[in-house]
C-alpha positions, 0 to 999 in steps of 0.5 A: 416410576418414569418420573424418577427415572427421568430425574436420575438421567437429568442428574447424571447429565448435569454431573457429566456437563459440570465435569466437562466444564471443569476439565476444559477450564483445567486445560485452558490453564495450560494454554500458551497465552500469558495469564491475565493476572499481570500487574499494570506496569508490565502489561503497558510495556508489552503493549509498547514493545509490539511492532506496528503493523507494516504498511502494505506497499503498492504496485504501479496501478494502485499508486496511479489510481489516485492521480488524474487520468490514471497517472498519465504524464506523471513520474513514477519510480520504484522505491529503491531506484535513485535518479531514474523514473518513468513518465507514464504515457500509456496504461492498459488496465485489466478489469480489476483495476489493480493489474495491467500493462504500462508504458513510459518514457525513461528519465535518468538524471543527467541524461535527456529523456528517451525518445520512444516510450518503453514497456515498463517491467515490474509494474505488479511488484509492490515497490512503486511511488509517485515522484511529486517534484517531476510533475506532469510536463506540459508544452504550455510551460515551455511555450510560455517562456519562449515569447518572453525571451523573444520579447526581451531579444526584440527590446534589446535589438530596438535599444 
């Protein structure tokens, strides 16, 4: 008797599970996702019409971390600036390496660079870029040109 009762309970449990599966499949048919029975030509056009993922822009410290000595001596500017850049003179990093404070000398086209470094504002905003044309300015380049100019003047005086 107990055996027949257990079989009856098992049969009713199987029926309720199959009914649950059928109802879930029925509800899945009403989901917002497009059906998978599209022809291949339309599925390829939808794949090409999807926009590529936008690249996350970087703040000043994320740009500077790949430069030697955290970008000190290199020029950086915000992407929307034209003709203005900062030459990094000092960086105070927080522990995470993505935040901190920075100081630099302002360079504007057509004007001599500022004398003293200025604390840079907006260093955490994601719009910074490295300017490769205005690389690290060193005193050795300017001193290397001076002796040749002096030598050419001396040669001109001798002749």
